[in-house]
Every structure is written in C-alpha cells, then in structure tokens.
Residue, then its C-alpha position, 0 to 999 in steps of 0.5 A: m495508530l502511527t503518527i509522523s510529522v514531516p517538515g514541509f509535508g505535514a503531520l500524518t496520523l495513520e490508522h490504515l494501510v491499504l495495499d494491492y496484492n499482485g505486483t505489490l505484495a506478490v509476483d505471479g500470485v506468490l507472496l514475496p519473502g519478508v512481506e508476511d513478517a513486515l505486515n504482521t509487525l505493522a498490524a500492531q499499529l495499523a489496520i492492514h487491508v489488501v484490496t485486489a483484483d486477485t488476477f492469479g486467484k492466490a491472494a487468500d492462500g498467500l495471505e493466510g498467515v497475515n493479520c489483514r483483511l482481504t477484499v477481492l474486487e469484481e471486474g470493472c472500475q477497479d480503480q474507482a473501487k480502490v479509491n472508494f475503499v480508501n475514502l470509506l476508511g478515511a483517506d486522511r488516515t490512510a497510507s496506500i501502496g500499489n503499482g498498477r494503473n488501477d492503484a493510481l487514484m487510491l495512491a493520490a487520495s491517501a494521506m501518503g501513497i507509495a508506489v512500488i516497482l517489482g517484477e511486473g513493473a509499475s504504471m507511470v500513472s501510479l508513479n506520478a500519483a505517489d508521494i514515494v517510489c520504492t523498488d522493493i516492497v519490504s523497503a516500502l513497508e519498512l518506511l512505515m516501521h522507521p518513520l525517520r526514513l519518511t522524514a528523510t525522503l519527504r521533507s522539503 
C-alpha cells in the first residue's frame, strides 16, 4: 500500500497500479529499458496489473520477469473493459498509467491517472483525462516511488 497526501488534491491510499502495455510500457511490443526494475520495485507496495489489447502479441514475453498480473483484452469495447477492471479493483485505491484512447476512461476513474507520451504518441482524450502527463514511463513510475514529486506536481 502507498499512502500519499497532496495539499489541494487529497489523500491517496493506493493498493493497485493498472498499466497499459503498448505505447505505455513498451514500444512496438518491446518492454522499454528500466521498466522491469521499476515495476518490480513498486510491486513491493502495489499490486501491479497490466491490462492490454496486446497489439503486437508480445506482452507475456515482455513481462516475463515482472511481478505483475497480465490481462489480455478481447477486441471491442476495450475502453470499457479497462475502466471496469479498475472499478472492480476499487478505483479509489488505484493509480493507472496509459496513453491510448482506450485508456481515457480508466485514467479518469482512477484515484490518480498518469498519461505518458512515448514513441507512438498519446491520445488527446487520455491526456485530458489524466491528472499528470509524463514523457517517459520510468519517470512516471518514479513518481510513485518518490511521492514528494507527486506533491510538487499536484498541489494547489
């Protein structure tokens, strides 16, 4: 569990981290450098869930050394499937990270949503739904490892 108090934003008690795979943790299906270590570090405090359409069919192999639960979604209504997943976990106890249009609902529903802009870009819908936007997935993950960074970004 990760507890963070941000003046003007509120107190967060996070138990889960839900992430998209392609465009968030990986580019062209290949896990980005530093992601495995960062996720395994966070797994000591949060249950890590990767929820993906797995466009390139490489998520299971890419996440082989990561302490996480992988859920591959069926085609159709993936945005709704992702937000349903977050709601089942408890949106008020969940942070999420994504980049695609199908991530917007989960970013908005989560206690804290982080959008990332990597090589494939990010949907404007997701950027507008997020609380924070990062241009590097490892930096986004490090926000959770160093909560004072969240305070600096989110305080009002």
